[in-house]
C-alpha positions, 0 to 999 in steps of 0.5 A: 496447332501451335499453342501459346504459353498462356494456353496452359494456364487458361484453366480454373485451377491456374486462374485461382492460383494466380489470383491468390498469388497476385493478391498475396503479393500485392498485400505483402508488398504494401505491408512490407513498405508500411513496415519499413516506413513505420517507427514501431513494430506491430506484431500482427502486421508482422505476422501478416507481412512475413508469414501469412501473405508470403505463405499464400503467395507461394501456395498460389504460385504452386496451384497455378503451376499445378493447374497448367501441368494437369491441363497439359496432361489431360490434353496430351500435349507437350511442353511449350517450346522456347525459342530465344530467336523469337522476339516474343519469347525473348520478351516472355523470358525477360518478364519471367526472369525480372519477376523472379528476381524481384520475387527473390529480392523481396523474399530475401528482404522479407526473410531478413525482416521476418528474422528480425521480427521473430527476434522482437520482444513484441513477437515473443510477448504479444503474439500469443498474448494470453499464453505469454501475458504473465511473462511479458507483463512482468518483463515490462517492469523488470530491470531487463525491460530494454533487453530483448527476450532472445538475448537471454532465451536464445543468445547468439549463434545459429545453433541455438537459433535453430533449436529455439525455432524448432522448439517454437514450432511445437509451442505454436502447435500447443497454442493452436491446439490449446494443449499448453500447461497452466501456468507455463513452466520455466524452461530451465532445462532449455536455457543456455548457460549463463556464461553465454548469456548473462555474462555478455553484459555482466562481468563476474570478475569485476563484482566486488564490495558491498551495496547498500539497499533499503527494504521497506516493510509495514506491520500487520497492526492497527497503525501499519507500523513502518520499518525501513531495513538498511542492509549492506549486501556483500556482493563480493565475487571478484578474482585474483586480479580484480579483488578478493573472492568472497561474498555472494558472488563467491559462487560464480566460478571465478576461482571456485568451481561449484556443482550440484544435483537436484531431485526436482525440476525447480531445483529446490531439493538439492541433496549433493553439492561439490566445491572444487577449490583453486588448488584443485582439491574438492569438498562434497556436502551431502544432505544428512537428513535426505542423502542421495542414493547411489542411483541418484548420484549416477542418474541425476544430471550434475549442474555447474552453478551459475547466475540462474541458480540464484537469479532465476527470476531476473525478468519475470518476477511476480510479487506476493500480496504482501510485497504488493502492499508494501510497495504501494504503501512505501511510495504513498499510492496506498495511504499507510495512515489508514488503520489496518490497511496492510492487513485488509489489503493483503487479505483481498489480494490473497483471494484465489479469483477465477478471472480478472473481472472477478478479481477487480470486483472482488478487490473493490467489494472485499476491501469496502465490505471488510472495513464496513463490517469490521471497522465501521467507524474507520470506513466512514472516517477514511472512506476517501483513502480506502476508495483511493486504494482500490484502483492502486491494488487493482492495477498491481494485481493485474501486473502480478496475478493472472487467474486465467493462466493460473499464474502468480508469485506462488508458482515460481519460487524466487531464489534470490533471498530466503523469506518466502522461498528457501532460496539460499537455504536450499544448501545453507541449512545446517544439514549439508555436511562434508565427510568430517561433519562440517556444515555449510555455513548459515551465518547471516553476515556471510551475505549481508550486514545491517546499518541504522541511524538515530536521526535522518541526519545522523551517520550510518552505524553498522549493526551486527547481522543477528537474527534478533535485529530483523526477526522477533525470535532468537535462534534458540529452541524450536523457533530457532530451527524454523524456516522463514517461509514457515511463517512468512507466507506472503499472503497474511500476517506471519503471526497468523501461522502461530496456530500451526503449532500453538493450539488456542481455544476456538473463537479466541479473538487474536486480533493482534500480534503474538509479540504484543504479550510475548517478549520476542527475544526471550520468548517469555510473557511480557508484563501484561499490565503494561501491554493492556493499558495501551488500549484499555483505561483501567477504570472499570473496577477498583480492583485495577488500581490495587497493588496486588492486582498487577497481572491481567491474566490473574483474573482474565483468561489468556487469548479470549480475555474473558473474566475468570469465575469471580468466586475463584479469588480464594483458590487462586490468590487469597488462599490464606485470607480465605481461611480467616476472612469469612471462611466459606463465604463468597466474595461478591456479596461484599466486594463489587468487582465491576463498576465504581462503588459509591463510598470510597473510605480509604479506597483509592480514587478510581480513574474515571474522572467524570465529574458528578452531575449535580443538576436537577434531573441528572443521574447523580442528583440523588447523591446530595452532599451532606446537609450543612449544620444549622446555626452559624458555622463553627470555626475550625480549631487548628491542630496543635501541631503539624499533621502526623499523616504519613506521606503517600506510599510510593506508587500507591494512593496517599494515606487517609488523614484526619482532614477531608469531611471537616473541610467541606462541612465546617463552612470554610469550603462548603461552596464547593458542594454547590457547583453544578459539576463536582470533582469525584474526590470532593463529593467523597470528602476525600481531600487527602487524595490530593492535599497533604498538610505541610510541616512548615506551618499550621493548616497549610496544605500542599499537593501530594505530588507534582501536578501532572503526576497527581492527575495522571494517577487517576486519569490515564494519559494516552500515548502522545499523538502527532499534535499536542496542545501546549498546556497538555504537553507541559503537563499543566492541567490546572491551566484550564481545569478547576480541580474541585468543580465547575460549570461544565463537564470538564470543570473548566475554569471559565464558562463553557468550553470555549470561555477558556479558549479565548484567554489564550487564543485571539477571537477571529473577526470579519464581516462574514463569520463561520456559523459556529464562531458566534456561539463560541463552539470551539469544541465542535472542530477542535480537541482539547488535548491532542490529535493525530490531525493538524490544528487539533482537529478530531478528524481529517479536515475534509471529513470534519467540514463535510460532516456539517456540509452534506451538499459538499460531502455528496459532491466529493463522494459522487464526483470522479474528479476532485479539486486538487486543493481539497486533497490538502484540506478545505483551509486551502481556500476557506478561512476556518473562522471569519473572512471579508469574502463570500463563503469565508474564502481566503481571497475574493472569488466572484459569486456571479455568473458574468463579470467584467474581467479584473484580476481581483475578481479571481484572486482566489483562483490566482493563488494556484493558477497562473494569471497569464492564462487569461491575459493572452489570446495566444498561449500554450500554457493551457490545455483549453486551446485551439492550436495556440488560441487561448480559449480561456482568454476568449471566455473570460477576458471581456470587459462586461459579460465575461464568463466567470470560472463558476460558469463552466467549472465546479469548485469541489468535485465533478462527475466529468473531467477537468471539473467541468459542470454537467449543467449550470443554473441560468437566469431567474427561472431555474433553467439548467443550462447544459454544458455538454463537454466531451473530452478528446485526447487532444481537445474536446467538444462543447454543446452548451446553451451559449453557442452551437457545438464547438470543437477545439484541438490543441494539435490540429486547430479547428477552423470553425471554432468561434468566440462564444 
């Protein structure tokens, strides 16, 4: 029987193989065409096109051939006879050869594309997305984001390509078998020398000179104090033909040859360094603390120093929590004006989370909880800024921390500097010495110097590269021998590490930095009086004002600042006085150590400038002034000559004089005692605290000191803030205050607090007046002396306004999108005092749902929005359009019943996008008309009560869109 060729393949095995090969060939061909036509690589399409389907194609062919061979053996027949003289056999040969050539052509094309695919960044970074996520994420933000992975990790040449693919086979196995380490270690031993990779783009011999760089840091203090460090980095390098061989790139083997050995895989412990000079001589440096053994010198590999020994994280650098927060605050993504933000933000980022989901929750809840518990007043005042910081911190966390892979900045030391890791100090540490005992230099100016300017417009001035410029401790004593990374952990304040060496009492509230009290450069204790009064007003006790009590630590224990035993005065300071002044008696029965005593005598006036409330029923009502003598007042007899009262001692209170009590009771100034509010020195008959008799004439008095100095002797003036009231800035206290007493607690010269304001500030008039203005309650919105906010507001403008407008506050708190002008303040749209427009807005804005279109109707909106959006039926200036059909024009520009802006948009904040309302009141029956707006990437859909569901698309116009 003559057998046909297809008889051999007419069996189930060959049929299955043929089906598998056909399907794989078809799928691979379609995907190959799609890949050739596509502009972008897709790693999953690539793996199917060039790996999965080709593999199954050849497996199918092999199965089909195996089935044919097995059938031939079972039937005991020979191979088919090929006779090219037969036309049929010729056709079969032509078909097989053609198919084979086509298969070879496609295989060659697919193989080349497969080679290109395995060279792409997406293949390296996203195919094993979980395993390589840390490296790929950091790479996308690196300076080498446009350099392919293989150009550094493989390089050119077939040898390294084959090595990379062979090692890649094990990596594929490790991923599939889940046997890869976490974190993935840096493949130091497998990297090509930098001369074969880095130097293909970077030419070491052309490195020369210095580069100016700026580092922005924020302190761990209440104000997040910003410091900009301008640094000249001495890149140096060069060669004999291109520049002097100096600076950092002196190590780059342009003239000098540097070698070393390392004990550990990460090359942190370097016990031996050898430098070969241009003249052929060499010098060896050995770590004298941990010298290498003879076995280590022979067994450990010797490495020639290149780029990767310092730039070991050029494309995969991960930031520490501190660096993340400094970056966000430096570019304004996190508001540095929020007190303690640096400390609190770093704390929530430094927590070890188990997963990304837990981290995102922990960052949000941790930051809000920390502020609400530690700083509840700040949590309320800066709630919007704190909430805005959360997504920024979360986004940077996802780029630098990978809990599933147990990967963060701490797992990969960065050798490019020497703050959080040893870096340069692996060798330059005063311990690597040559045979003569000379150490590798550690001078700061080897690598960089500093520059600064007095003002932004001033020229840069060089500053010596001394540690005291950028570091609080001089290089002396124990602190001089410490390493940077001993204190700079990257995850907390460096001052939090002081307790590693300095033991303090348990529970000591060290909420501020050590340098608040300890002078950095001299490592001594600062004048605590000066440090303490920055936060504490010295008004709790009369003891604070006496010249003998100038060191807070005399009476308060350091670090916890609790008061010492009050009966310890005699043993600590008043030893001599204790022998003669009631020896053996306690101090407190006679000396009141806390509070303010009722009688002054010649004691200094305490710095509590609350005037005494003499109104009936007040706490001070019992302290009545002395009764006037009966009968007509006796005229005071002038003194025989000039007063002999001595002038006040420098730095202390004025001395007592013979006048004071008589001034008030003699009938001349008795009316001062009738005022509702009386200045404390007046009620104490202590006129001589402020006045002194002038030697120029009888009964003529002058002030004991100029006006601002006299007032601030008791009233401690706080540090200047951003905005200062002009009289206060000029030190003119008496411009507003009566020094003897008045009708109001601040003892103003005119009426209630606002009566004094209109003497300088014009009262604002208008048809509609802010509710606080008719009563003249200026102090509800403005501070009297100074503020950190514009217009002397006591808080941010939005927070101040919403404290009286709870409905708006709720909208802003619950809204996901806030109207942009509100970010700058309510005054962008509203007048603060009065206006002729509804809601005291700055320009007219119709309160109606429908209105005929006129530009004046939307004058407020047109302060920011372009008028052209509502004049043209065709426009591409707006996103609310169907193709180029302007849907704003369709809704608004009608002669009678145009939809006003408020018909669809809210004015303050909305739950949905684009400030579109969820619903709007319609008619007089209280019916809420739904908006039903759903955005899409290129348009949106509305399903309102005005019309049927309508869809618009800016790219592909929707034909059925009609006018509402």
